[in-house]
C-alpha positions as a LaTeX table, in Angstrom:
\begin{tabular}{lrrr}
\hline
Residue & $x$ (\AA) & $y$ (\AA) & $z$ (\AA) \\
\hline
Met1 & $-9.09$ & $-5.28$ & $-11.10$ \\
Ile2 & $-5.95$ & $-4.33$ & $-8.94$ \\
Asp3 & $-3.67$ & $-1.71$ & $-10.67$ \\
Met4 & 0.06 & $-2.37$ & $-9.98$ \\
Phe5 & 2.83 & 0.45 & $-10.36$ \\
Glu6 & 6.09 & 0.14 & $-9.89$ \\
Ile7 & 7.68 & 1.26 & $-6.97$ \\
Glu8 & 10.89 & 2.76 & $-7.40$ \\
Tyr9 & 13.58 & 3.57 & $-3.96$ \\
Leu10 & 16.17 & 5.96 & $-4.08$ \\
Thr11 & 19.65 & 4.47 & $-2.80$ \\
Asp12 & 22.74 & 5.71 & $-1.12$ \\
Lys13 & 26.36 & 5.05 & $-2.49$ \\
Asn14 & 26.27 & 1.71 & $-0.84$ \\
Gly15 & 22.74 & 0.47 & $-2.36$ \\
Gln16 & 21.21 & 1.07 & 0.73 \\
Pro17 & 17.54 & 2.48 & 0.37 \\
Lys18 & 16.94 & 5.63 & 1.51 \\
Ala19 & 13.61 & 7.24 & $-0.07$ \\
Val20 & 10.68 & 5.71 & $-1.86$ \\
Val21 & 9.62 & 6.77 & $-5.18$ \\
Ile22 & 5.75 & 6.23 & $-6.22$ \\
Pro23 & 4.17 & 7.33 & $-9.17$ \\
Ile24 & 2.13 & 10.65 & $-8.97$ \\
Glu25 & $-1.44$ & 8.84 & $-9.75$ \\
Ile26 & $-0.92$ & 7.09 & $-6.24$ \\
Trp27 & 0.07 & 10.14 & $-4.86$ \\
Gln28 & $-3.03$ & 11.96 & $-6.25$ \\
Gln29 & $-4.97$ & 9.50 & $-5.37$ \\
Met30 & $-3.66$ & 9.66 & $-1.57$ \\
Phe31 & $-3.81$ & 14.11 & $-1.33$ \\
Thr32 & $-5.15$ & 16.44 & $-3.20$ \\
Lys33 & $-3.77$ & 19.38 & $-1.75$ \\
Gly34 & 0.03 & 20.53 & $-2.71$ \\
Glu35 & 1.67 & 20.21 & 1.09 \\
Val36 & 0.89 & 17.47 & 3.68 \\
Ser37 & 1.92 & 16.66 & 7.24 \\
Val38 & 3.98 & 13.96 & 8.14 \\
Asp39 & 0.65 & 12.83 & 10.32 \\
Glu40 & $-1.27$ & 13.23 & 7.18 \\
Leu41 & 1.28 & 11.41 & 5.04 \\
Ser42 & 0.92 & 8.60 & 7.44 \\
Ala43 & $-3.13$ & 8.48 & 7.09 \\
Gly44 & $-2.95$ & 8.83 & 3.53 \\
Leu45 & $-0.90$ & 6.01 & 2.88 \\
Glu46 & $-2.70$ & 3.91 & 5.56 \\
Asp47 & $-6.26$ & 4.79 & 3.98 \\
Tyr48 & $-4.66$ & 3.89 & 0.36 \\
Cys49 & $-2.91$ & 0.64 & 1.50 \\
Leu50 & $-6.29$ & $-0.24$ & 3.42 \\
Gly51 & $-8.39$ & 0.49 & 0.43 \\
Lys52 & $-6.18$ & $-1.81$ & $-1.96$ \\
Ala53 & $-6.36$ & $-4.34$ & 0.41 \\
Met54 & $-9.79$ & $-4.33$ & 0.43 \\
Asp55 & $-10.32$ & $-4.53$ & $-3.12$ \\
Glu56 & $-7.81$ & $-7.09$ & $-3.09$ \\
Ala57 & $-9.93$ & $-9.03$ & $-0.53$ \\
Lys58 & $-13.06$ & $-8.72$ & $-3.01$ \\
Asp59 & $-11.40$ & $-10.96$ & $-5.48$ \\
Thr60 & $-10.29$ & $-13.66$ & $-2.67$ \\
Pro61 & $-13.00$ & $-16.51$ & $-1.69$ \\
Leu62 & $-13.78$ & $-16.59$ & 1.27 \\
Leu63 & $-12.72$ & $-19.40$ & 3.83 \\
Asp64 & $-14.63$ & $-20.94$ & 6.27 \\
Arg65 & $-13.53$ & $-20.44$ & 10.10 \\
Glu66 & $-11.56$ & $-24.01$ & 10.50 \\
Ala67 & $-9.44$ & $-23.07$ & 6.79 \\
Ala68 & $-8.98$ & $-19.37$ & 8.37 \\
Leu69 & $-7.62$ & $-20.53$ & 11.49 \\
Glu70 & $-5.20$ & $-23.36$ & 9.50 \\
Tyr71 & $-4.00$ & $-20.88$ & 7.51 \\
Leu72 & $-3.29$ & $-18.17$ & 10.21 \\
Glu73 & $-1.50$ & $-20.97$ & 11.79 \\
Glu74 & 1.16 & $-21.06$ & 9.07 \\
\hline
\end{tabular}
């Protein structure tokens, strides 16, 4: 089961996205301490997204080689 969280965006006066607001539950899954460096943030986001992709892949049927190559060509 994949948990879905609503990601919100902060925008400037012209409506252009300037920041992302994520639920605290996701933040706490990625980081256990209060302050993080840019490198830690980047690595944490990458690990979180990779984990979510792997969870989703478990629920996705496997393709044989021919079907996978056909999918990649699209």
